C-alpha positions in Angstrom: 50.6 -6.5 62.7 51.4 -2.6 64.5 48.8 -1.1 66.5 48.7 2.1 68.0 45.2 3.7 69.4 45.4 6.0 65.9 46.9 3.3 63.7 47.4 -0.3 62.5 49.1 -1.8 60.5 49.2 -5.4 59.0 50.2 -7.0 55.9 48.1 -9.2 53.9 49.7 -12.4 52.2 49.3 -12.2 48.0 51.3 -14.4 45.5 51.4 -11.6 43.0 52.4 -8.1 45.6 53.2 -6.8 49.1 49.7 -5.1 50.4 49.6 -3.4 53.8 46.6 -2.2 54.7 46.8 0.6 57.0 44.0 1.9 59.1 43.3 4.9 61.6 45.5 8.3 61.0 48.7 8.7 59.8 50.4 11.8 61.2 53.7 12.9 63.1 53.0 11.2 65.7 52.1 7.5 64.3 53.9 7.8 61.2 57.1 5.8 62.5 55.3 2.8 62.8 54.0 3.1 59.3 57.9 4.0 57.9 58.9 0.6 59.8 56.2 -1.6 57.8 57.1 0.2 55.1 60.9 -0.5 55.4 59.8 -4.1 55.6 57.5 -4.1 52.3 60.6 -2.7 50.3 62.6 -5.8 51.0 59.1 -8.2 51.6 58.1 -10.9 48.5 59.3 -11.3 45.4 62.1 -8.4 43.9 59.5 -7.5 41.1 56.0 -7.7 42.9 54.9 -4.1 43.3 54.4 -2.9 46.5 50.8 -1.6 47.8 49.9 0.6 50.3 46.0 0.3 51.0 45.3 3.7 52.5 41.2 2.9 52.3 40.3 2.5 56.0 42.6 5.9 56.8 40.6 9.1 58.1 43.3 11.2 57.8 46.7 11.5 56.2 49.3 14.4 57.5 51.9 16.1 55.6 54.1 13.3 57.9 52.3 10.4 55.9 52.4 12.2 52.4 56.5 12.7 52.5 56.4 8.9 53.6 54.4 7.9 50.4 57.0 10.2 48.5 60.1 8.9 50.3 59.0 4.9 49.5 57.9 5.5 46.1 61.7 6.6 45.3 63.3 3.3 47.3 60.9 1.1 45.8 61.9 2.6 42.6 65.4 2.3 43.5 65.1 -1.3 44.2 63.1 -2.2 40.8 59.5 -2.0 42.3 56.4 -0.1 41.6 54.7 1.7 45.1 50.9 1.4 44.2 48.7 3.9 46.7 45.3 2.6 47.0 42.5 5.6 48.3 38.7 5.5 47.2 38.8 9.1 47.8 38.2 11.4 50.6 40.2 13.2 53.2 43.3 10.9 52.0 42.5 11.5 47.9 42.1 15.6 48.9 45.8 15.2 50.6 47.4 13.6 47.9 45.6 15.5 45.1 46.3 19.4 46.9 50.0 18.5 47.1 50.0 17.4 43.5 51.3 14.3 44.4 48.6 12.1 42.2 51.0 13.3 39.5 54.3 11.5 41.1 52.4 8.8 42.5 50.8 5.7 41.2 47.1 6.0 43.2 44.3 3.1 42.4 40.6 3.1 43.6 40.5 -0.4 44.4 42.8 -3.3 44.7 42.2 -4.6 41.2 42.9 -1.2 39.7 46.3 -1.3 41.3 47.0 -5.1 40.3 45.9 -4.1 36.7 48.2 -0.7 36.6 52.0 -1.1 34.8 
């Protein structure tokens, strides 16, 4: 687990996916913490397992966080993996939608929905 005053990130062990739980705020100051964990996630688990980024407990997602999601969407795709974003709504979903990244990223409201996606 990695923690700053504004962000905590941890892996949750799953047999069918790499699950990264993020809590707090993702902005220019905290994005490097998330970047390190996303880089680990791409190489973790079985090569075909999707990488799930759980942002349901993130209250703020700045452009630095959006850029990371796009970067790692591409990196996962190049590695033959899927990156799926979990968000139940609020500021995170609005940031994704306003930037039209909901047309690029695989966004799901729940863990079950993300696991069921193909």
